[in-house]
Structure formats: structure tokens, C-alpha cells
C-alpha positions in Angstrom: 33.1 184.5 58.4 34.4 182.1 61.2 32.6 178.9 60.9 30.5 178.2 64.0 32.2 176.4 66.9 30.6 172.5 67.2 28.4 171.9 70.0 29.2 169.7 72.6 27.0 167.0 74.0 25.5 168.2 77.3 27.0 166.7 80.7 24.9 166.3 83.1 25.2 167.5 86.7 24.6 165.1 89.3 21.3 166.5 90.4 19.0 164.5 92.7 16.8 161.7 90.2 14.5 159.1 90.0 16.7 155.7 89.2 15.2 153.9 86.2 16.1 150.7 84.3 14.3 150.6 81.0 13.9 148.1 78.0 15.7 149.9 75.2 14.5 149.9 71.5 16.7 151.5 69.1 14.8 152.9 65.5 12.3 150.4 66.8 14.4 147.7 66.7 15.1 145.8 70.5 18.5 146.1 71.7 17.7 143.0 74.0 19.7 145.3 76.6 18.3 147.0 80.1 19.9 150.4 80.4 20.5 152.1 83.5 19.0 156.2 83.5 18.3 158.4 85.7 14.8 160.9 85.4 16.4 164.0 86.3 13.8 167.0 87.9 13.2 168.5 84.6 12.0 165.3 83.3 15.5 164.8 80.9 16.8 161.3 80.9 20.5 161.0 81.4 23.1 158.0 81.4 26.7 157.3 82.0 28.8 157.4 78.9 29.4 153.7 79.2 26.0 153.2 79.2 25.2 155.4 76.4 28.0 153.3 74.0 26.6 149.9 75.2 23.7 151.2 73.5 25.4 151.7 70.6 25.2 155.1 70.4 28.3 157.4 69.4 29.4 159.0 72.1 32.5 161.7 71.4 36.0 160.5 73.2 37.0 162.7 76.6 33.5 162.4 78.2 32.9 161.6 81.7 30.0 160.9 84.2 26.3 161.2 82.8 25.4 162.6 79.3 21.9 163.3 77.9 21.2 161.3 75.0 19.2 163.9 73.6 22.3 166.2 73.4 23.9 163.8 71.0 24.1 164.9 67.3 21.2 163.0 65.6 19.7 161.5 68.5 16.0 161.5 70.0 13.7 159.5 72.3 10.3 158.4 73.5 10.1 157.5 77.2 7.0 155.2 77.5 6.4 155.2 81.4 3.9 152.6 81.3 5.8 150.0 79.8 9.2 151.2 81.3 10.7 151.6 77.9 12.9 153.8 75.9 12.3 154.0 71.6 15.5 155.7 70.6 15.6 157.4 67.5 19.0 157.5 65.9 20.7 158.6 62.2 23.6 157.1 61.0 25.9 159.4 62.4 25.0 158.7 65.8 25.4 155.0 65.7 28.3 153.0 66.8 29.0 150.2 63.6 28.0 146.8 64.2 31.2 145.1 63.9 31.3 141.6 63.0 34.5 139.6 63.3 35.6 136.3 61.5 38.8 136.0 63.6 37.7 132.0 64.9 40.7 132.3 67.4 38.8 130.9 70.8 38.5 134.1 73.3 42.0 134.8 74.4 42.8 133.0 77.8 45.5 133.9 80.0 48.0 130.9 79.9 48.6 129.1 83.3 51.9 128.7 84.4 52.0 125.4 86.3 55.6 124.0 87.5 56.4 121.1 86.3 59.2 118.9 84.3 59.3 116.7 81.3 61.6 114.1 79.6 60.8 112.8 76.3 62.9 109.6 75.1 63.4 108.0 72.0 65.3 104.2 72.6 66.4 101.9 69.5 68.3 98.9 68.7 69.9 98.3 65.1 71.8 95.7 63.7 73.0 95.7 59.9 75.1 92.1 58.5 76.7 92.6 54.8 77.5 89.1 55.1 81.3 90.0 55.5 80.4 91.6 59.0 77.6 92.9 61.5 77.4 95.8 63.0 75.1 96.9 66.1 74.4 100.0 67.9 71.9 101.5 70.4 71.1 105.2 70.8 69.2 107.0 72.8 67.7 110.7 72.6 66.5 113.0 74.9 64.9 116.3 75.0 64.4 117.7 79.0 62.7 120.3 79.8 61.8 122.5 83.3 58.7 125.2 82.9 57.1 127.2 85.8 56.5 130.7 86.8 60.0 131.4 85.7 59.8 130.5 82.0 61.1 127.5 79.6 64.8 125.2 80.6 65.3 123.0 77.9 68.3 120.8 77.1 68.1 118.1 74.2 71.1 115.3 73.5 71.9 112.2 71.9 74.2 109.3 73.5 75.0 106.4 71.0 77.1 103.1 71.5 78.1 100.9 68.8 79.2 97.3 68.6 83.2 98.3 68.1 83.1 99.8 71.5 82.9 103.4 70.1 80.2 105.6 71.9 79.5 108.7 71.8 77.5 111.8 73.4 76.3 114.8 71.9 74.6 118.1 72.9 71.6 119.4 70.8 70.2 122.6 72.2 70.4 124.2 75.2 67.7 127.2 76.0 66.1 129.0 78.4 62.9 130.6 76.8 60.5 134.0 78.8 57.1 134.6 76.9 55.4 138.0 77.6 52.1 137.0 76.1 50.6 140.6 77.1 53.0 142.2 74.6 54.0 139.3 72.4 57.4 139.5 73.4 60.0 136.4 73.9 63.4 136.5 75.5 66.2 133.3 74.8 69.4 132.9 75.8 71.1 129.8 74.9 71.1 127.8 71.3 69.2 129.9 68.9 68.3 130.7 65.5 68.7 134.1 64.4 66.0 136.1 62.7 65.7 136.7 59.2 64.0 137.6 56.1 63.7 135.9 52.4 67.2 137.9 51.3 69.0 137.0 54.3 70.8 133.7 55.8 69.9 133.2 59.3 72.5 131.6 61.9 72.3 129.0 64.9 73.9 131.1 67.6 75.0 130.6 71.3 73.6 133.8 72.7 70.6 135.8 73.8 67.7 136.7 71.7 64.8 139.7 72.1 62.1 139.5 69.8 58.4 139.4 68.7 56.8 136.6 68.7 52.7 136.6 67.5 53.0 132.5 68.3 52.0 133.9 71.9 49.2 136.0 70.7 46.5 133.8 68.3 44.5 136.1 68.5 46.0 138.7 66.7 45.4 138.6 62.8 49.0 139.6 61.3 48.3 140.2 57.9 46.0 142.6 56.1 42.7 141.7 55.5 39.7 143.9 53.7 37.7 145.8 55.7 34.1 145.9 54.1 31.9 148.6 55.7 28.2 149.9 54.7 25.3 151.8 56.2 22.1 150.1 56.6 19.5 152.9 56.1 16.5 150.1 58.0 17.0 147.1 59.7 18.5 144.8 57.0 19.9 141.2 56.1 23.5 140.7 55.9 25.6 138.4 53.6 29.2 138.0 53.4 30.4 136.3 50.6 34.1 135.4 49.3 34.0 134.0 45.3 30.6 131.6 45.1 30.8 130.7 48.9 28.5 132.5 51.0 30.0 132.8 54.7 26.9 134.4 56.5 23.5 135.6 56.5 22.1 137.7 59.6 20.1 140.4 60.4 21.8 143.6 61.4 20.2 146.9 62.4 20.0 150.4 60.6 23.3 152.3 60.7 26.9 151.4 59.9 28.5 147.8 59.1 32.0 146.6 59.7 33.0 143.4 58.3 36.7 142.4 59.3 39.0 139.2 59.6 37.8 137.4 57.0 39.6 134.3 56.5 41.4 135.1 52.9 43.5 132.5 51.2 44.9 133.7 48.1 43.4 135.9 45.4 40.1 136.4 45.0 37.2 139.0 46.0 35.2 139.5 49.2 31.9 140.8 48.8 29.3 142.3 51.5 25.1 142.9 50.6 23.0 144.6 52.6 19.4 143.4 51.7 16.1 145.4 53.4 12.5 144.1 53.8 11.8 145.8 50.1 14.9 143.8 48.1 16.4 146.9 48.0 19.9 145.9 47.7 23.7 147.5 48.3 26.7 145.9 47.2 29.9 146.2 48.8 33.2 144.7 47.5 36.7 144.2 47.8 39.9 142.3 45.9 42.4 140.6 47.8 45.9 139.0 48.0 47.0 137.0 50.9 50.8 137.2 51.4 52.4 136.1 54.9 55.0 138.4 53.8 52.8 141.6 54.7 51.8 142.9 58.0 49.0 144.9 58.5 49.3 148.8 59.0 51.3 150.0 61.8 52.3 146.2 63.6 55.9 145.8 63.7 58.0 142.6 63.9 61.5 142.3 65.2 64.2 140.2 66.4 67.6 140.8 68.0 70.4 138.6 69.0 74.1 138.6 70.0 76.0 135.5 70.4 78.5 133.5 69.2 78.1 131.1 65.8 77.4 127.5 66.3 79.4 124.8 64.0 78.9 121.4 63.4 75.6 121.2 65.0 74.5 117.7 65.8 78.5 116.4 65.4 80.0 118.4 67.9 78.5 119.9 71.3 80.1 122.8 72.1 82.1 123.8 69.1 81.4 127.9 69.0 83.0 130.8 66.7 84.9 133.1 69.5 83.9 136.3 67.4 80.6 138.3 69.2 78.3 138.5 66.2 75.1 141.1 66.5 72.2 141.1 64.0 68.8 143.0 64.1 65.9 142.1 61.8 62.5 144.3 61.5 59.7 144.7 59.8 56.8 147.4 59.7 53.7 147.6 58.4 53.3 151.4 56.7 50.1 150.2 55.6 47.8 147.4 54.2 49.5 147.2 50.9 53.1 148.2 51.8 55.6 146.7 54.5 59.2 147.6 55.3 62.1 145.4 56.2 65.5 146.4 57.5 68.4 143.9 58.9 72.0 144.3 59.8 74.9 142.2 61.0 78.1 142.5 62.5 80.7 139.8 63.3 84.8 139.4 62.7 85.2 141.3 60.0 82.0 141.7 58.3 79.5 144.3 58.6 76.1 144.0 56.4 73.3 146.2 56.3 70.4 146.1 54.2 66.5 147.1 53.6 63.6 146.6 51.4 59.9 146.3 50.7 57.2 144.0 50.3 54.0 146.2 47.8 50.8 144.7 47.4 49.1 145.6 43.7 45.5 144.9 45.0 44.3 141.8 43.8 47.5 141.2 41.5 49.7 140.1 44.0 53.0 141.0 45.7 56.2 142.5 44.4 59.3 142.9 47.2 62.7 144.4 46.4 65.6 144.6 48.8 69.2 145.9 48.7 72.3 145.1 51.3 76.0 146.0 51.3 78.8 144.8 53.0 82.0 145.5 54.1 85.1 143.3 54.7 88.5 144.3 55.7 88.0 147.3 53.0 86.5 145.2 50.1 83.2 145.8 49.6 80.4 144.1 48.0 76.2 144.5 47.7 73.0 142.2 47.3 70.2 142.8 45.4 67.0 140.7 45.4 63.7 141.2 43.7 60.6 138.8 43.8 57.1 138.7 43.2 54.4 136.7 44.1 50.7 136.3 41.9 47.6 134.7 41.2 46.1 134.7 37.5 42.5 132.7 37.5 43.1 129.6 39.4 47.2 129.2 38.6 49.9 130.4 41.5 53.3 131.9 39.9 56.1 133.0 42.4 59.8 134.0 41.4 63.3 135.8 42.4 66.2 137.0 41.5 68.8 137.6 43.4 72.6 139.0 42.6 75.9 139.6 44.5 78.4 142.1 43.1 82.4 142.7 44.3 82.8 140.6 47.6 79.5 140.7 49.1 79.8 139.1 52.6 77.5 138.2 55.0 78.5 136.8 58.7 77.3 133.2 57.5 80.1 133.5 55.1 82.6 135.1 57.5 82.2 131.9 60.2 81.5 129.2 57.8 85.7 129.8 56.1 86.6 128.2 59.6 83.7 125.9 60.4 83.9 124.0 57.2 87.8 125.2 55.7 87.7 124.1 51.7 84.9 125.8 50.6 85.0 126.5 46.8 83.0 129.8 47.4 83.9 130.4 50.8 80.3 130.1 52.3 79.2 133.5 50.4 76.1 134.1 49.0 76.0 132.7 45.3 76.8 135.0 42.5 73.0 134.5 40.8 70.3 133.0 42.0 66.9 131.9 40.2 64.0 130.8 41.4 60.6 130.2 39.5 57.3 128.7 40.0 53.8 127.5 38.6 51.1 125.4 39.6 47.6 125.3 38.8 45.0 122.8 37.5 44.7 121.7 33.8 41.5 122.8 32.7 40.6 120.4 29.9 37.1 119.1 29.9 38.4 115.9 29.1 39.4 114.6 32.9 36.1 116.2 34.6 34.8 112.9 33.0 36.5 110.6 35.9 37.3 113.1 38.0 38.4 116.6 39.2 40.9 118.6 37.2 45.0 117.4 37.5 47.3 119.7 39.3 50.4 120.8 37.2 53.3 122.1 39.1 56.8 123.5 37.1 59.9 124.9 39.1 62.6 126.1 37.6 66.0 127.1 39.9 69.6 127.9 39.0 72.2 128.2 41.0 75.5 129.8 39.9 78.4 130.1 42.9 81.3 132.0 42.9 83.1 128.9 43.0 82.5 125.7 41.9 80.3 124.5 38.9 76.4 126.5 37.7 73.8 124.5 38.2 70.3 124.9 36.7 67.5 122.5 37.1 63.7 122.3 35.7 61.2 120.3 37.2 57.5 119.9 36.2 54.7 116.9 37.8 51.4 116.8 37.6 48.6 114.7 40.3 45.1 113.6 39.0 43.1 112.4 41.7 39.9 109.9 40.4 36.4 109.8 41.8 37.2 106.5 43.4 40.5 108.0 45.0 43.1 106.6 43.0 45.7 109.4 42.6 48.0 109.4 39.4 51.2 111.1 39.5 53.9 111.9 36.9 57.2 114.0 37.2 60.3 114.9 35.2 63.6 116.8 35.4 65.9 118.4 33.3 69.3 119.3 35.6 72.8 120.8 34.2 75.5 121.2 36.2 78.9 119.5 35.2 77.1 117.0 33.3 73.2 116.8 32.2 71.0 114.7 33.8 67.4 113.9 33.1 64.9 111.6 35.2 61.4 110.8 34.9 58.8 109.1 37.6 55.2 107.5 37.3 53.0 106.4 40.5 49.9 105.3 41.1 48.5 105.0 44.6 44.7 103.4 45.5 43.0 103.7 48.6 42.0 99.8 50.1 39.2 101.3 52.9 39.8 104.4 55.1 43.1 103.8 56.1 45.1 101.6 54.0 46.7 102.5 50.4 48.3 100.3 47.9 50.7 102.1 45.7 53.3 101.3 42.9 55.6 103.1 40.7 58.8 103.9 38.1 61.6 105.6 38.2 64.1 106.2 35.4 67.2 108.6 36.0 71.0 108.9 35.3 70.6 105.5 32.6 68.7 102.9 35.4 65.5 102.4 36.3 63.7 101.0 39.0 60.3 100.1 40.1 58.9 99.9 43.4 55.4 98.4 45.1 54.1 99.4 48.6 51.3 98.4 50.9 50.7 100.7 53.9 48.4 101.2 56.7 48.4 105.0 58.0 48.9 105.1 61.9 46.2 106.4 63.9 47.2 109.4 66.2 44.9 107.8 68.8 45.9 105.4 71.6 45.6 101.9 69.9 46.6 102.8 66.8 48.8 100.3 64.7 50.4 101.5 61.6 52.1 99.2 58.6 53.9 99.3 55.1 55.4 96.5 53.0 57.6 97.6 50.4 59.5 96.0 48.0 61.6 97.6 45.3 63.3 96.6 42.0 66.2 97.9 39.9 69.3 100.0 41.1 68.6 98.8 44.7 66.5 95.7 44.7 65.2 94.2 48.4 62.4 94.1 50.6 61.5 95.8 54.0 58.6 95.9 56.4 57.6 98.0 59.5 54.8 98.2 61.9 54.1 100.8 64.7 51.8 100.6 67.6 50.6 103.7 69.5 50.3 102.5 73.4 48.8 104.8 76.1 52.1 105.7 77.4 54.6 104.6 74.5 54.4 104.2 71.0 57.0 101.2 69.8 58.1 100.5 65.8 60.4 98.2 64.2 61.8 97.7 60.7 63.5 95.0 58.8 65.1 95.3 55.3 66.9 93.0 52.9 68.1 95.4 50.1 71.3 93.5 47.4 73.2 91.1 50.4 72.7 93.9 53.5 70.3 92.9 56.2 68.8 95.2 58.9 66.6 95.5 61.6 65.6 98.0 64.4 63.4 98.4 66.8 62.4 101.7 68.6 60.4 102.8 72.0 59.0 106.5 72.6 57.4 108.1 75.0 57.7 110.9 77.9 58.0 111.0 81.7 56.1 113.9 83.4 56.3 115.7 86.7 53.2 118.0 87.1 52.4 118.2 90.8 52.0 114.8 91.9 53.2 111.5 90.8 55.1 110.6 87.6 52.9 110.3 84.4 54.5 108.3 81.7 52.6 109.0 77.9 53.7 109.5 74.4 56.4 111.8 72.9 55.2 115.3 73.5 56.4 117.8 71.2 54.7 120.8 72.3 52.3 121.9 75.0 50.4 119.5 77.0 47.7 118.7 80.4 48.5 116.6 83.2 44.5 115.3 83.9 43.5 114.4 86.9 39.6 112.7 86.3 39.8 110.8 89.3 38.6 107.7 88.3 40.4 104.7 86.0 38.9 104.0 82.5 37.3 107.6 81.5 38.1 108.9 78.4 39.3 112.2 77.9 38.7 114.6 74.7 40.5 117.3 73.3 38.3 119.4 71.2 35.4 116.8 71.0 38.1 114.1 69.9 39.5 110.8 72.0 42.9 111.9 72.6 43.3 109.7 76.2 42.3 107.1 78.7 42.5 107.8 82.7 45.1 105.0 84.1 45.2 103.3 87.4 45.0 106.3 89.2 42.9 107.9 86.9 45.5 110.3 85.5 45.7 111.0 82.1 48.5 113.2 79.5 46.7 115.0 76.7 49.7 116.0 74.1 49.5 118.1 71.1 47.4 121.2 72.8 47.9 124.6 71.2 49.9 126.7 73.3 48.5 130.1 74.2 44.9 129.0 73.2 42.1 128.2 74.6 41.6 124.3 74.7 38.6 122.6 75.5 39.3 119.1 77.2 36.2 117.1 78.3 35.7 113.7 79.8 33.2 111.1 78.7 30.4 111.0 81.4 29.1 107.9 79.8 32.4 105.7 81.3 31.9 107.2 85.2 30.9 104.5 87.3 27.1 105.0 88.5 28.9 105.6 91.9 30.8 108.4 91.2 29.7 112.5 90.1 31.2 114.7 88.0 31.2 118.4 89.4 32.7 119.4 86.4 32.5 117.3 82.9 34.1 120.6 80.7 37.6 122.5 81.8 39.3 125.1 79.0 43.2 125.3 79.5 45.8 127.6 78.0 49.5 126.1 78.6 53.0 128.0 77.1 54.6 126.4 74.2 56.5 123.4 75.1 54.8 123.9 79.0 52.2 121.6 80.5 49.2 122.3 82.8 47.2 120.9 85.2 43.6 120.1 84.7 41.2 118.0 87.4 37.9 117.6 87.0 36.9 116.7 90.5 35.2 113.2 90.3 33.9 112.3 93.5 32.0 109.2 95.1 28.2 109.8 94.1 26.7 110.4 97.4 24.5 106.9 99.0 20.9 108.1 98.4 17.7 105.6 99.5 14.9 105.2 102.1 14.5 104.0 105.4 11.6 103.0 107.3 10.7 104.0 110.5 9.3 102.2 113.4 8.3 103.4 116.7 8.8 100.8 120.4 5.5 100.1 119.9 6.0 98.7 116.0 3.5 101.4 114.9 5.1 103.9 112.3 5.7 107.6 113.1 2.4 109.4 111.8 2.3 110.5 108.2 3.5 114.4 107.7 4.8 114.5 110.9 8.2 117.0 110.8 11.4 115.3 110.9 15.2 116.7 110.8 18.8 115.0 110.0 20.8 115.5 113.1 20.7 119.2 114.5 19.2 120.7 110.8 16.4 122.5 110.8 12.5 120.4 110.8 12.5 120.3 107.1 11.4 117.2 106.6 8.1 114.8 106.3 7.6 111.8 107.2 5.8 109.6 104.7 3.6 106.7 104.6 4.5 103.2 106.5 7.1 105.9 108.6 9.1 106.4 105.0 12.2 108.8 104.9 14.4 109.6 102.2 18.0 110.1 102.8 19.7 112.1 99.9 23.2 111.2 101.7 24.1 108.4 104.0 27.6 109.7 104.9 26.5 113.0 106.2 23.6 111.7 108.2 23.8 110.3 111.8 20.5 111.0 113.6 17.2 111.3 112.6 14.8 113.3 114.9 10.7 113.0 114.5 8.1 114.9 115.9 5.6 113.1 117.7 3.4 116.1 119.4 3.1 117.5 122.4 6.8 118.2 122.4 7.9 114.3 122.2 10.6 113.5 119.8 11.8 110.0 118.7 15.4 109.3 117.4 16.7 106.9 114.9 20.4 106.0 114.2 21.5 105.6 111.0 25.1 105.5 111.9 24.7 101.8 112.5 23.6 101.0 108.8 26.1 100.6 106.1 25.9 103.3 103.5 26.1 100.7 100.7 22.9 98.7 101.8 21.2 101.2 103.7 18.3 101.9 101.5 15.1 99.7 102.5 16.5 99.9 106.1 14.2 99.3 109.0 15.4 101.8 111.9 13.5 102.0 115.5 13.4 105.5 116.5 12.9 105.7 120.2 
């Protein structure tokens, strides 16, 4: 027998009926919502599908118009006409889940694409003298940007001149970028770095690039996170915990509950507990392992490039290979536990293609495998890579093994042979590459007597190139922080290449207050010993911050050095002097920025990312970013706020206590969202406060107008009242010219305020004639 067809919810006909706005309760719990309903002639209540879903009821997809709640499976209600309330009874299948997200990224805010220009500069002068000859030089590094609705154009160069008469200018990067924030896409043209994976080698190119850029969407969580779900039969208390830490306690209504976007790190277990009024508990748990190599199910990450390899970056301005290169890289989250990888590239005589996968094994960790093949002038080769990442108890483990066979070549090797002739291995990937790391606490109770547990880290690396010596190194380090803030460090290594080497390093540091630190250490390697002692003060990032360092070395390189830096409102200056052996050196440096953004030129500290040009309107007012003081308005009432989070909502606020009594701020907090590398305007619209005060009116006879007489300002309504002794309160002296008073029988008297100085009008006696 065929199964009966499912009953579809009844969609109401648009019949006439009474419109109602009802206070809705769901399963005896107030929703806090007032919903719009229509009472049909047959006594049935109906509402729009959107209204039904807003009440947390699961209306099937595809419905439009109005719907009768009782037609939904598992839903009934009682209409309280005198109280204008609606009591809805719905079982679990009829209720939308209560979704609780731990994504703490501020609500998405469309980035402002204000037009402007920016130049970062770093100017330095240095001198050195070894007793035989002296050398001096001046250097300028400049980073220029133009931004607006078209995107971001950048150009960076370095100019240097020495006392020997030599000078050089080297262009670094020239690039245009446009980000499509809605689709998390980015277009670039100019100097760029190609995309890649853990087993590929990115290249500097001069060309074009089209790629996914999740950096433009901080609201998107890209790594898989556990989703905890349960169903509360009655209103219950929800507890969300990760390990021993309780992240949330809150009351939830009856129905399904989902917890998403948990802030996971490393390895652990997440737990959801629903506890009703009688103490009955429902526990749901899920183990997790966080890895940036994994993508959430359904997410895709990709990059496409075409261009010409850049050679001699930092040394030559325009040295590009003349062979066109193309590459494509992609990742796709097939599931929360499996991410697929692919990469292809071609250029010159080389074609290479490869693929891989990353698999998560619950809370144990991840393992990955990849393989690639290449062909160059008929010669073929292959690359194989396997890697793992895991946490066992409190210990982190990671490692990879990579092997090439045959004549495996990638585009990096193809271009390196021209850019750096004479390479022993021809720029090829090594024959064998092995890397392994392990880190974690030394869980010995004796250490807990003086502080926490020491942290131990061990690393091993092996590189066996196709040409040149094989290289191995084993390194171990331990760090121990005592309760009083002292930090003890020790490290040792053994390496083997053409000869075996070993070394040991010991150091201790102690805090001297909140920002100062003293440290000393010993180093023994290559058969020679050295020691150092140092005292430093950490430089504050706030205006007025001062930092300095004093250091003395003895041993292989004996000498002393001193450094100091000051961070001003518009420039950071730093200096350094040293003497090691017979060589004396000195350097002074100044760095900052010059900005144009819809107004006069402004100066400030160096701007590496996004920024805001703030117009306070009043000098000397502090500006806060995320509740931290970062700038103060200059004599023109302007300030630059740097280091903003690109594509995120940044809260800026002014210190209202810094405003003079004569100023009025209609806005004291502004949220801005700048694109990367660009700036936005933020105007707080501080204006002079209106001049308020009391005036005394006198008739020509010298008497005061009668108390209670109606008055008005200029041609406005008679909505003012004269007080005792002729007193009239004026809210804004600059906006009032005349005060008119009714004296009865149609008679008026007029007092003129314009002759009185608005700054001193309070207490003035005005004749009303």
C-alpha cells in the first residue's frame, strides 16, 4: 500500500478580518515579541510566513503569504482575547532551533572606500669607523599608496647614497589590488606572490592574480568547528564548556538547541549540558582538533596567477624572466574532516601537476599526503609528501617527510637557474626533506614549587639536496617562568654537514617593573664562548612612548651598544651607537607618514595597515580605539588612528572629559570599517555649545513685566513664560534676536538681544518697549 501523502500546511486565503497585535508566549515562556495576526471570520488566526518563523516556528520552505499556525504539524494555540495574548504550544519538531554562535567578530560593516593618498617614510643616516677608514650613508625607504573606489595602488622603493659618491634607487613592489568583499575575492596586478600549499614553492611574479581572500571577511569561520545540538523538552539552563572552562550559562526555551563556532584551539573536548528545573541533565560532547590546513565543508580557497618571475628582489628594480608562467592552486572542504588540494604550474620548459588531501582523525590530529609530477624537455620526475600534526595529552607533535625522484622540477627551479647561475642543485627541490617537532610541558611536580611547568621543545631537520652536502640538525630548548616573573632559558643543538658542530645557550631574564627587563646569557658554539648582559625598556605604542636598550657583549664579539626610541604624535625617532672591536657605529632614524584624505595634509606614525583620519574639531582631545587611547587631536582638531582591523568594525571614541565647556559633541562614538591598506574619514562633529543664560526684562517704567506673561523668541510661538522679576531663560543666545512679551489687551513689548554680547549676556537687564 502506498504511503499517504504528507499534509501540507494550510495557506490562508486573503479574506477580510480583524488585524491584531498579540503578545506571544511559546510553551508557556514569554518570547518578548509582539506579532501581527489577522482574525478570520471563521475565528482562525493567520499570520505571514515570515512572522511565523520570527516566532521560532518551523514553517516549511516554499510557502508564501499568510499561514494558519494550527495547520503546522505539532502546533496549537490559545487566544487570550481580554489580555491580547497568544499562547502557542509546539512540540520539538515544530520549533526552529535556538542557534548560539561563539563567533565574536563584530557585526559585518560594509567597508568605506574613501579616496586618499598615503606616503610612509623611513629616513636614516649612519656612520661607521674601524680606525682605518670611515663610511657614512643616508637611506630613505618610501611606501606610497593611492586608494579609493577603484581599489588600492601601491609603490615602494629604497634610495641610498654613501660617502664614496655611490647612490642607488631600487624599486621594490608596484601593485594594484581590488577586493570584492561580498564574495571574498581579490584581483591583483603588478608585483605579487603566487599562491601555494605546504608542498609547493610560491614565486614572486610580475603579472596578474585572481584569488579567494577570506581576510576580507573576518566574519567567516574557515576552519571546521564542532556543532553541539540537543533538544530541551522544557525550558532549561544551558551550559557550554571546553575542557574545565565553562564558556556560557544561559536559559533556553523548550526546543532544539545548536551551539556553533566554538573558539577551538589545539585538541580537546567540547560539552553541552541541558539542565531542567528538576536537575535532570542531558549531556552532549564532541572531541575536536583545530588545524588551519582544514576547510569547513563546502568552502573553497583558490588562487590563479599568470606573469613573469621576479629575480633579484631588493637588489634590482626590474629584473623579470622573459618566460610566461601560469599557476593555479585550490583547496576544497569536502567535509569537516577532509580537505582536498590541487596545484598546477607551467613555465619555460616545465609543466608540473599535483594533488593532495588533509584528513582529520577526530581529536587525534590530522594527516596529509600529496603527490606531484613534472616534465621538462622529456625528463620526468615526481614529488611525494606526507605530514602529520597531533596533540597527545598536553604535547604537540608535528612532522613531514618529502621526497623527490627522477628529474622533478618546478617553476621555481626553472627560473632560479637564470637568476642565480652556479647553484649546485640547480634550484631544485631537495632529494629528501625531513622535519619533526615536539613540544609540551615537563610535568614534574618539583617545578611547581617555584612556578608553572617548564616548556620543552625538540626539533629535527634533515635536508639532502641534489647537489651539495647533506645537512642535519637536532635542537632542544626549555623555558621556565618562575612565579616572580623570572624566565630561565636553555638550548642546545647538534648539526652535521661537512663537519659536526654543537652548541649550548643559557639565559636568564628578570622583570624590573612593568616595562623594563634585565637579561644575561652564555653561548658556547664552534669552540668559542661568549656572554652578554642587557637592560631594556619596552617602547609603548601610545604617543609619548619611550624605549631604550643597553647591551654589553664579551667573547667572540666584544663591545657595547645603546639604543633609544621615542614615539611622538607625528613621527617616531630612534638612535643607536655601538663599539665592537675597533669599529664604532652610529645611526639615527625617523619614520612616519603623510596622509591626504579629504582635507589638509596630516602627519602621523607609520601606517602599515588600515587607518582612520579623525576630525574631532577641537585640539587636545584624546581618541580611543577599542577603548585604548591611541591618538590626540592636533591644533587643527585632527588625528590619525593607525593599526585598525581591515574589513572589521572598529569602534572609535573621543575623550569627552577633554572637551572644553564651550564645546558640544553630538557624536562621541563612531564605528568605521576601512579596506586593507586604506583609510576612512571619521568626523565627530564637535561644535561650540549654545550660549545659555537668564536675562531680566524691564518696562520703560522700570517695572518688570507681570510674572506668568506669555513670551516668544522672534516670530516663534508664544511658548515661553516670564518668571518672577521679569526673568526669561534663553537656550541659545546666538539664535535669538528679539524677545516679545504679551502685556494684555493686545499690547506687546519687545526686548532686543542682539546688542548683548552672547559670551556675557547672562544676567543682562534688557529694556522691553
